[in-house]
N, C-alpha and C positions, 0 to 999 in steps of 0.2 A: 534444287539447292543440294547441299551435301550434308551427309549428317552428320553431326560434330557433337562433341563434349567440350562446352565452354568451362573451364575451372576459376573462377573467382577468389582467388589466394591473394598473401599479404598479410600483413599486419591487422591485428583486431581493431577496431574502431575506424574504418576506411571506407564504409559505406558498402559493403557488400551486397548488403539485399536489395538498397535504392539501385546499385547496376543491375543486379538481375532483375527486377521489374521495368528497368529500361530496356534491357535485352528481350524479355518476355514481349514488352510492347512492339519492340521492332520486328524482331522474328517469331513468329505467332506459331509456329510449329515446335517450339522449342516447350519442355517442361521443368521444374526445378526438382532435383533429388537434391537434400539438404542433412547433411551427417547432424549436425544439430538437431532437427526435429528430428530423427531418429532416436538421437539420445534423449531426448524429452519425450516420446514415446515409451521408453523404456523406463525412464525416473517414474512416468506415470502408472504403469504398468505394475511394476516391481518393487519400486522404492527401495529407500538404501538406509542404514543405520550408522553408516560412519563412512569414512572414505576409502577404506579397501573395499568396502561393497560397491561403492561409487566407482571405483577405478573396475570394477570386473564386469558390469553393467556399460561401461564406456567402450570397455572392449567387446562385448557382444554385441554393442551397437554397429560397431565398426565391421563387423565380418557382415551384420543385417546389411551396413550399407555397401558393402562389396558385391552381396548377392544380387541385390536389387540393381546396381549398378550394371552388372552383367546380363541381366534377365532383359534388363529394358534396351540396351544395346543389342542384344543380341536379335530382338523383335522391330529393330531401325528406328527406335525412339532420337531424339538430338536432346540433350540436357547440359540443363546448368547448375554447376555445385559450387556453392558457395562456404568456404572455411578458411582458416588458416593452415593450408594443408603444410608439411614439412616432410622431412625424409622420412620419416616413419610410414606415411599413406605413399609415397612414390613412386616405388618399384611394384607394387599390388594394382595402383590405378594403369600404371604401364604396362603389367603382363595381360590386365584385362581388354584395356582398351587395343594391344596388339593383336588379339582373335579377331578383329573386326577391320572393315576397311572404314574409317571414320575419322573426320578431320578433329585434333586435340587441339584448343588454345589455351592459353593460360593468360590470364589477365592480372598480373602481380601488381597490388595495391599496397602503396606503401606512404610514408609522411613521417615528419617530424614527432618522435617517437612522446614527447610531453604534450602532445596537442592530441593525439591520439588517446593518450592515458585518461585525459579529460574526458575526451568521447565514450570513451570504453565507461567508465564510473559513471557518466550521465545514464547509458542505456541501463547499467547493472540496476542502478535505483529507482529507474524506470518500473511503475508497477505490471506494466507488462512483460517484463522480462520474467522469463521462468525461474522460478525460485530454485530448481537443481543445480541451477548453475550457480550459485551463490553462498549454499547451504552446504554442511558436512552430513546433514541427515534431513531425508526429506519422504515423503508418502504423500500421495496423492490426495489433495484437502489440506494441506499445510497451508497455514497460513502467516506471513508477515507485515504486518501495517504500515513497519518503516523498515524499507529495505536496507537501510544506513545500519540496522541492528544485526545483518546477516553477518555468519559468523567465518564464511570462506571468501568474502571480497578481495582482491589484488590490491597492493598500495603500488604507488611507483614504482620504485626499484624493483620489485618483483614483476611487475607487468614490464618493465625493460629488457629486464634480466632473461625473461620469456624470450621476447620478442628476437633477442640479439642470440641467444643460444640453441632454439630452435629450427633456425634456418626459415623461419616465415617469409624474410625479407628476400629470400634465394631459391624459393621452390621455382622449378620451370620444368615444362610438360609440354612437348610439340610445339608451336607456333608462340612465343612469349614477348607479348607486351607488356611495361612497366610504368604504371600509373603514379604519379604523385598526387596525391590528394591532401595534402597539408592543408589546402584553401580551396574549399568547393568551387567556390565561384569563379577561379583561375582553370577549373578543368574543362575540358574540351571533350564532352561526351558523345557530342555530334562527329566529330572525327572519328572516336572510336567506333563507334557505330558502322560507320563508312568503311573503317579499316576491316572489320570483321565481316561486313558483309561481301567485301572483294574476297577476304580469302573462304566465305562459304562458298561465291557462285565460281 
């Protein structure tokens, strides 16, 4: 099987984590490298007092992501990364991948934005959601009993604006497969798995 990087891209609320787990079950030699997990590591380690400090940590976390991506690809790892990738990350990832003889696959997950907003809102309000995503000030140990009281939740208009303006729905790198997940029950995940298997073999 070829060494590969699978990018689970597209809009928020499309089930990228679910897709990542399906891929891990199908392709045992892959592991996940998640930009969001690195952000959360940095938020826990350093904390932030305002949006400016938060943004600085996000930039540092991306530098760390690129370093880990390069390190792992150099050593022959096959990786899955799930994130609403945009033009901001495209060239850096493309440059790193270009150093190695690997297969790059983008699964761009899209759908009706009103439906996706409801899913995203549900995830933000879930107790398992890291508070760094939904607060303007956070330090490890911060508690919030009711996530609806968070001061950095997106409303529907801002969610749609970000999706349309940031290029989440047009990102592509390598072989690109677009998947509409407006209705999960209509998604042929087995077909996608088989298509990826053909590319990797």
